N, C-alpha and C positions, 0 to 999 in steps of 0.2 A: 680559337675557332673550333666549332663542333667537330668531334671525331666521326660523327655519323654522316657519311656522304649522301647528298641529295641535290641533284642538279636543279631542282625546282626552287630551292631555297637560296636566296642571294647570299654571297659571302659577306663577312664583316666589312671588308674594304668597299664592296659595292653599296652596302647600306649607308656607310659614311659618305661615300661619293654622292649618292642621291640626296642625302640630307644637306650636305654643304653646297650642292650644286656645282660640283667640279668633276673632272674626269677620273675614272677608275685608276689610271696609271699614276696620277698625281698622288692619290691616297696610298696606293701600293708602295710607291717610292718612299713616302713619308713614314709609313709604318715600318718599312725595312730599315730605314735610318734610325728611327726611335729604338727598334729592337736591337740595333747594333750599338746602342749606347749614346747616340747623338742627342744633343739637347735641342730644345725648341729654338733658342736664340741662334745656335749654330746653323741649324737647318734653314731657318728663315733668312739668314744673312749670306751663308756661303754654299748653300745647296739649292739654289733657285732653279738650276737646270733640271735637277732631279724631280723637283716638285712643280715645275713650271710656275714658279712665283708665288706659292702659297705663303701668306704673311703670318706673322706671329699669332694674331688673333685666331685665324683659321686653324693654325697648327695646335693652339691650346684647346680649341673646341674638338679638334680631331683626337687629340691625346685623351681628353676626358671621355669622349664617346667610345674610344677604343677600349678604355679601361672598363666601362660599363658593359659593352657588348661581349668582351672576353669573360667577364664574370658571369654574364647571362649564359654564354656558351658552356662554361664550366658547370654551371648549375644544371643546364639542360642535359648534359652528358650524365651527371649524377642521377637525375630523375629517370632518364631512360634506362639506366642500369638497374635502378631500384625496381621499376615496374617490370622489367624483363625477368628479374629474379623472382618476382611474384607470379610470373607466367601469365600476366594480364595485359601485355602490350599488343594491341591490335594495330593493323596498318593505319586505320583511321586516327587512332589516338597518337600514334607515332608522328603522323603527318601534322596533326594539330600542335603537338609539342615542338616539332621542328619549325613550324611557322610562327610560334609565339614570339612576339617582338618586344615584350616587356617582362620584367620579373614578376609583375602582378599577374599577368595572363598565364605565365608558366606555373606559378604556384596555384592558381585556380584549377588548372588542368590536373595538377598533381594531388589536389586535396583529397579525392576519394581513395587514393592509393598510398597516401602518406601515413607511415606508421604513427599511431597515436595511442594515447592511454585508453584503457578499456572503457568504452562509452556505453551509455544506456542502450543505444542501437545495437552495439555489438553483443551485449548481454541478451538482448531480445532475439538476435539471430541465433545465438547459441541455444536458446530455448525453443528454436524451431518455428519462430513466428513470421519469418520472411514470406512464406507462401500465403499466410493470411493477409499481410500487407499488400502483396501483389494481386491477390484475388479481389480485394475491395477496390483497389485502384483500377484494375482492368474491367471490373464489372460492378459499377455502383448500384445495380439493381439488387445485389445481394444484401440480406439483412445482417448488419454487423454483429448484433448480439448472437444471432443463430450461428453465424459462421464462426464466431470466436469460440463458441462452445466446443468446437472440434479440436481446439488447441490447448486445452487445459493440461498442465504438466506440473504435478506437485513437486517433482524433483527440482525443477527450476523456479518454484514458488509462483507458478501461474495457476492460482487457485480459482479465479473467477473470470468471467468474460471481460470484465473491465480491465483486469490485469493483462489479458491477452491483447485487448484493443489498445491499451496504453503502450505496450511493447511494439505493436505494429505501427503505431503513430510515430514512435521514436525512430523506427527504421525509415519511414518515408520522410520524416523531417530531415534526417541526416542526408538522405539521398537527394532531396530537393535542394537543400542548402549547399550541396557540393556540385551543383550543375554549373559548369564554367560559363556557358552562354548566358544563363540567367544572372549570374554574378556580374558579368560584363554589362548587361542591359540595365540592371538595377543601379550599378555603380555610375554609369553614364547619366542616367535620368536623375539620380539624387544629386549628382554634382551640379547639375543645371538648376534643379528645383529646390533643394534643401537649404536650410539656413543654419548658421551657427548661433546658438542661443546661450546667453550667460546670465547668471543670477548670483546674488550674494549668498554665501553660506550663513546659515542662522547664527546670529550673535557676533558676526564679523563686520558689522556696519562701521564701527568706529575704528577697529584695527586696520581695516582695508580701505580707509577713506581715499587713498591715492588711486584706487580702482573704481571710484564711485560712478564714473561714466559707464561702467559695465555691469552695474548692479541689476539692470534690466535692459539687456541689449539683444537685438536680433539683426542679423545681416546675412546676405547670400553667401554661401560657402565659396562659390567660385569668384566672388567679387571683392572679398574683404582685403584691404591693403595689408601689406606685410607687417607694418608697425603696429596696427591694431590687433592682428592675429597673434603676434608675439606678446603683446600686452595681455591678451586674454589668457594665453598659456602660462605666462608668468604668474598671473593672478591665481590660476588653478594650482600651480605648483606651490604657491605660498599659502594655500588653504583658504583663500579669500573667496574664490569664485567657483561655482558649478559651471562647467562648459559642456554643452551637448549639441547634438544634431536634431533638428526637427523640421517638419513640413509646416506650411501655413495652416491656420486654424481650419480653413475651408477644405484643404486637402486631407487633413487628419480626420475631419468629420465626414468625408465622402464615403458613400456606400456603393460598391465595395471600395475599400482603401486601395489607392492606386498601386501600392507595392504588393499588396496581397493579390491584386488582379494580375500582376505580372507573374507571380508565382503560379497562379492557377493557369494562366496562359501557357507557361512553360511545360505543363504536364497535359495540356490540351483538355482541361476540365472546366466545366461550369455547372453551377447548381441548377438542377432540373427537377428537384423534388423527389429524386429516387431515394431508395432506402438508405444507401450509404452516403448520400450527399451532405447531410449535416455533419457526419463524422469527418468526411474529407474536407469540408469547409473549415472545420475546427483545426484540422491538421495543417491546412494552408495558412490559417491565421497564426498558429503557433510557430510555423516555420519562419514567417516574417518577424513576429514579435520577439521570439526567444532566440532563434538562430541567426537570422540574417541582419536584423536591425542593429544589434549590438556589434556584430562583426564589422558591418559596413560603416557604422558610426566611428568605430575605432580607426578603421582604415582611412576614411575620408577626412577625419580631423587630422590624422597623421599626414595626409597629403597636403592639407592646408598649412600645417606646420612646416612641412618640407619645402613647399613653394615659398613660404614666407622666409625661411632660412636662406634659400637660394638667392632671393631678391636682396635680403639684408647683406649677404656675403658679396653680392655684385656691387651694391652701393659702397661697401667698405673698400672693395678692390679698386673701384674707380677713384674714390677719394684718396686712397693710398698712392695710386699712380700719379695723381696730380701733385700730391705733396712731395713725393720723391723726385719728381721731375720739375720741381719749382726752380726758378732761376737762381743760380749761385751768385753771390756778391763778388766772388773771385779771390785770388790769392793775394790778400792784403793784410798787413798787420792789423789785428783786431783786439779790441778790449771787450771782454764779456762781463756784464753786470747782472748778478743774480740778486734782485731786490729783496729787502726785508726791513722791518721796523725795529723791533727790539733786538734782534740778532744781527742787525746791520746789513749792509750791502756787500756781498762777496764780489771781489774784483780780481780778474785775471787778464793777462795780456798774452796772446799767442802770436807767433810770427806768421808769415804768409803760407807756411806749410802746416799750420795748426800746432806747432811745437810750443809747449808752455814755457814762457820766459820769466814771468813774475806773477805773484799774487799777494793780495792783502785784503783787509776788511775796513770799510769806512762806515761811519754812523751819522749820516746827514739828517736823519728823520727822528721823530719822537722815539724814545724819550730823551735821547742825548742832544739832538739838534746841532750836531757839529758840521754845519753846512760849509762854512768857509774852510775849515780844516780839511774836509772831504774834497772840496774843489781843488785845494792845493795839492793834495796827495795824487788825485787823478791827473792833474795837469803835469805833475812831475813824471808820472808813468808814461803819459802820452808823448811828452817831449823826448824822454829817454829812448823810447822804442819806436818813435815816428809812427804812431797809431793813425790809421786811415779810416777805420770803421769802429763804431761802438754798438754792440749788440746788447739790448736791454731785455731781460726776461719779463714776460707779461703776467707775473704773479702778483702777490701782495706788494703794495707800494710801487708798482711799476710806473704809474703816471708821475708820482712824486720824483722817482728816480729819473724818469724821462726829462723832467724839468731840470734836474741837476745836470744831466748830460747836455741839455740845450745851452745852459750857461757855459759849460765847459767848451762846447763847440765855438761859441762866440768869443770866449776868452782866448782860445788858440786858433783864431781864424786862419793863421798862416799854414796850419796843417791841413786845412780844407777837409775836415773830418765829416762823416755822415753818421747820424744816429738812427738806429732802426729798432723797432719793437719786434721781438722774436718770441715765438711760441715756446713755452717751457715743457710742452707735452712730452712725457717720457724721460725728461732730464733726470728726475730722481731715480727712475728705474735704471738708467745707465749708471748713475753715480754709485749705486749699491751693487752693481753687477760684478761678476768675476772678471769680465773683460776690463772694466775700469780699474779694478784692483790690481790687475797685472800691469796696466799701462801707468798707473800712478799709485804705487804701493804705499808711498809715504805721504800722500796728499789727503787732506780731510775730504769727506764725502761732499760737503757743501761746495768746496772749490771745484770738485770734479764736475758738478752740475753747471757751474759758470763756464768751465772749459767747453762743455757740450753746447751751451748757448752760443758761445763765440764761434765755434766751428760750424754749427749748423747754419750760421749766416754766410760763412765763407763758401760752404758746399753742403747743402741740405742732404743730398743723397749719400755722400761719404760718411756723414755723421749719423743719419737716421738708420742706416743699415746695422748699426750697433745695438739697436733697440728692438725688442720684440714688437712686430707690427701692431699687435693687439694693444700695446701700451701707448701708441701714438694718438689714440683718441679721435679717430675720424670715422668710427663705425656706428652702427645703429643696432642696439640689442646684441652686441657681440658676444656677451656671455650666455645668451639664450640659444645660440645656434650650435650646430655640430662643430666641435672644436677641431676635429680631424679635417673636415671639409674647409673650414675657415683657414686653418694653417696651410693647407695645400694651395688654396687660392691665393693667399697673401704671399706665400713663398714664391709662387709663379710670377706675381706682380713685381716683387723685389728683383728676382732674377732677370726679368725682361727689362726693367728700368736700368739696372746696373750695366747690363750688356749693351743696351741702346746707347749709353753714354760712353762706355769703355773706361778703363782706369790706367793710370800711370803706374807701372809695375815697380818703379823705384821709389814711390812715395806712398802708395796705397797701404791702408791698414790690412791686417789679416782678416778682419771682419768683412771688409769690402772685397778683398780678393776671393774670399770663400764663396761669393755670389757669382763669380765669373763662370761661364760655361765650362764644364768639365772639371772644375776644381771643387775641393771640399775643404773643411776646416783644417784637416791634417796637412794637405798639400799647401794650402795658403800659409799655414804656420811655417812650413819648411821653406817657402819662398822668402818670408821675412827673415828667418834665421840665416839663410844663405846670404841674403842681401846685407845683413848686419855684419856677417863674418867676412865676406869677400868684396864688399862695396857694391856700388850700383851696377846693374846689368848693362853691359856695353851694347848688346844686341839681343834680339829675340832668341836666336839659336842658343845663347848661353843659358836660357831657361831649362834646357834639357839636362843641365848639370844638377838641377835641384832633385834631391831624393824623392822617389815615387812619382816624378813627373815624366812619364814615358811618352812614346810617340803618339799614342791614342789621345792622351790628355793634352799634349801639345797641339795636336790638330784641332781639338775642340776649343782650346783657350787662347791660342796665340793671337788670333785676329782682334781679340778684345783687350789684349794687354799692350799698352803703348809704352814706347821708350822715347821720350821727347827729345833727348840729345844723344841718340844712339849712333852707332857707326854706319848703319844703313838708313838712308833717308826715308824709306818706306816703313821703318819700325815705329814711326810716330803716327802712322795712319791706320785706318781700318782695313787696308789691303792685307789679305792673308799671305803669309810667307809662301804658301803653295802657288800663289799667283804672281810672285815677283817677276817670274820669267815673262809674263805677259807684258808688264810695264817695260821691261828691258827690251822686249821685241818691238814695242811701240817706239821707244827712243831710238833704237837702231834703225828702224824703217825710215825715220825722219832725220837721222844723223844728229840727234840731240843728246846732250848729256842728261842722264836720268835725273840728277838733282835739279837741273834747270827746268826740266819738264814740269815738275811739281809747282802748282800755283799759277801756271801760265794759262789763264782762263780762256783768253782769245784763241790760242792755238788748240787747246783741248776741245773747245766747243765745235771746232771744224771737223774733228775726227768722227768717223762712223764706226760704231761698235762692231757691226757686221764684218768689217774689214780685218778684224783681229781674232775672230773666233777660231776654235780648233775642236778636236774631238773631246777635250776635257772642259773647256770654258766656252760657254755660249753667250748670246747677246745679253741675257740678264746680268751675268757676272761682269762682262766687259763694260756694260753701261754703268754699273755700280762703281767699278774701278775708275772710270773716267770722271764720274761725279766726285768721287773721293779725292782724286788728284787735284781738282780745282781748289779745294780747301781741305787739306788733310787734317784729320783729327777734329773736325768740326763738332761742336757741342750742340745736340738737338734741342737743348732746353732754351726757353725764351730769354730775352734780355732782362736783367735785373731791374726791378722798379719797386719803390717803397711807397707804402700808404702814408699820407700826411694827415695825422690826427689834428682836429681843430684845437687851436689854443684856447685854454679856458674851459674846455669840456673834458673833465677828468673823472667825473663821477656821474652815476645815473641821475643824481639830483640836478646836474647841470643841463640835462636834456630838456628840450621844449618841443612840443609838436610843431611841425613845419620846418625844423632845422634840416638843412642838407649837409651831409657829412661824407667824408671819404672813409672807407674801411676795407678790411681784408676778409674775404670769405674763409671761414674756419672749418665749416662742415656742410655737407650737402646731403639731404635726406629725401625721402619720397615726397614729403609735403612742403619742402622749401629749403632755404639756405640760412645758415647762421653767419652773422657778420660781426667782426670785432671792430668797434668804433672807438675803442680806447677808454672805456668806462668800467672795465673789470667785469662786464656782463655782456655776453653776446646778444644781439637783437635778432629777431626772426623775420625774414622776408618770406611770406607764404608763397607757394608756387604760383598762386593767382596774381601775385604782385611783382613777379619777376620781370614781366614784359607786357607791352600792349597787346601782343599776339597770344594766341592760345599756347600754353606750355603743358605738355603731357608729362615730361620728365625734367626735373630741375637741372639735371646734368646737361641738358641741351643748351642751357644758358650760362651756367656758372660752374666753376670747379674750385676746390679748396686752394687758397692762395691767390685767387683773382682779386685785383683791386677794383672796387666798385663805388659808385656814388649812390647814396641812399637818402631817403627822406624819413624823418621820424614821424610816425602816425600817432602813436600813443605810448605813454610811459606809465606803468603801474608800479609805484614805489614800494607799496606793501608786498607785492608778489615778486618784485624785481623782474618785471617783464617789459621788454621793449619791442614794440611793433614797428617794423620798418617796411618801406616799399622802394623798389627800384624804378617804379613808374613815377617820375618826379613831378608829374602834373596832378597826381592824386591829392585830394584835399585831406588835410589831417582830421577834419571833422568826421570823415568816414571811420577812422579808427576810434574816435570818441563815441560813436554810435554803438560800438560793440559792448557786450557785457564783459566787464573785466572778470576774468576768472575761469571762463570756459576753455578747457584746454585739452589737446589730444593726449592720451596716455601712450607714449611711445616715442618720446622725443629725447633729444640730446641737449637740452639747454644746459649750458655749463657756466660756472662762475670761475673767473681766473684765479682768485686767491688760493694758492697752494693745491687745492684739488685739481687745478688745471695742470699741475706738473705731471700727474699720473694719467690724465685722461683728456686733455683739452685740445684743441684743433690746430689749425695752421698758423704760421707766423704772419705777422702783419707787414710783410715785405715782399709778397709775391707779385710779380708783374703780369702783364697781359690780361687785365680784366676784360671780359667779353661783353659786347653790347647786349643789352636786354633784348629778349625776343619772344614774348608771349604772355597771354592772360586768359584766365578761364573763370566762369562762374561769378557769383556775387561775392565781392571781396569780404564783406562783413561776415557773412555766414561761414564761408570757407575758412577765414582767418580764425574765427571763434573756435571752430572745431580743431584747427591746428594748435591753437593755444591750449585747448583742453589736454591734448595729448602731450604737449610740451611740459605743462606743469606736472602731470602725473609722472613723467620720466624724471623730472627734476626732484620730485619728492622721493622717488625710489633711490636716488643717488646714482 
């Protein structure tokens, strides 16, 4: 917060309260807790009285805004100090600086006082030309040539009247261009009126064919979608495109130019035919063209990029959240199959806790074609370990391997096994990671990948936390955005998801424990080491024996760490140890044994939270406790459900327009959703084809992992493009009317074979597919544009 007191300026807490639409006391309490080291999950779950129920989304927004406003305040203090040291701080300027609510406005105000390299204007001032500039500006009736003759100075190389007038012009240009109010007005007007314009760099037509949609492109600055903006900037960075800001042809040709008119208005000047008016008009023109245009173009294109990055990061965060909270198949013995042709299918079996039991390789496909031998090997493993689930990676040879698993399931019908296609996204990243090497030091990398595939079917969250979120492949232009902001956003998503579910402290990996509120990788490692040395934790209190896990850390973490078979019945719940006394008081008040109280829904629903509040625990907390007691340790994730791929549809060549298929949503972008229908190539459902109703945001309808019904509209074998719709009444002729090949540059079309391991989407076994809900625009035209962007992204890799 600013160190300069001013009662007229709202505090940071008040600003945030106004923006979030909540009370000042709620924000002040949340800020105090954050400053004291509390995490967002802890505050959202266990400090509802303090914040009056602020949820994790509000708290994340508060946290982000708090960071920005404190940086703003720190910068404000530095600027005030700098201007004071120059002895140029007036009361009016100080008030304006204190009132500045953005970093941009603050820097605009500081611009005239900011130490800078020696400019032409500064050189002109040193030559004594500022009085000349002021004289001509204040009295345009003066003749410039005559007046300039009074300021010749050979010592400063002002030999002619032209030299003097050029220097005076530089002084006024710098002064005009550093007018904060003018900058604000121009910036606002240009944001609404200007366009982003792109063209191909000479000689780059062939090299940059993937950006061909942008070789001659114009679009409003303020309206360009994030994926197109990021495509433009990538094209510029690769030396293919020129990207600039421009007004319409009519605006550029207008007399006077609208931006020059704003400069003139800011100095209260207009051309009236006076002696100095031509010179002042030229000064105004140069101010816009040389000083302001370039500066504002850089800034506004920067804003376009920043907004596009923010949106892309939000898309990634939402997709990651859906993927991490995908329904787990549960603690069941699982066989993991990592498909391959020449190298064979890597096979592992893990027990219900994910522990590796056995591994081998079979060669059922070309070139060896050992189908029967492979079936016999797999059958032996399934029988030996009583396998219940078969997880099949969705890379190369996945459908062939799926057919093998299908025969296996029929052959061992008594085991009642279920086969599921699982995303391999990030599996190879985990396989080669230091974490995997520590877990399986003597296991080949390829088998580690199969273990990851099996485990992510059992519990996607527990396994995916071991992988850098950026490698899971549900982002849009993730390499083109601020990696610092992206990492911060994704880390917050992972933290929120892990703590929303909670973990069993006696079985969780160090990677999973490290995401728990209050813990870090060091303490998580200490927990695992202590557990291995001393056996399972008997109760939550025993956690305090772990090195470096002090009282503060225990407070933050304990409620999210579960002990399923602990000594205290509440250790398996999300009830925090600090609130055990509340439950004991409830049991005593009704003469019930605490253990018998848990799960007695009928009895618990009759209780009133207000009857058990005290100075420390209010209605919010008591209500949460009563809800938790009804079903302690409940998993917030939806019930597991698998997508059923159509038999006989295993390759893109098998698809026919009009087919209705079931698939799993793998990725959601601004322009639609990608669906895995089991042919090694995701199909695109454009946002306009997601529902019969208008859909502004695809996330309103679908999320990664959703199981959906789609109809095939068009199949382009040459380009490996599949057009799908979730509006099952759509006629496939609509897809055929489109021009094959027009496609958005900015998409994430992915192919499953191996490339999918490092970057491909969700697994085809997520439950809870949402009903479609919206449509917009002419399908053919919108879809064609989406396909343009899709292909360009695909070509970029």
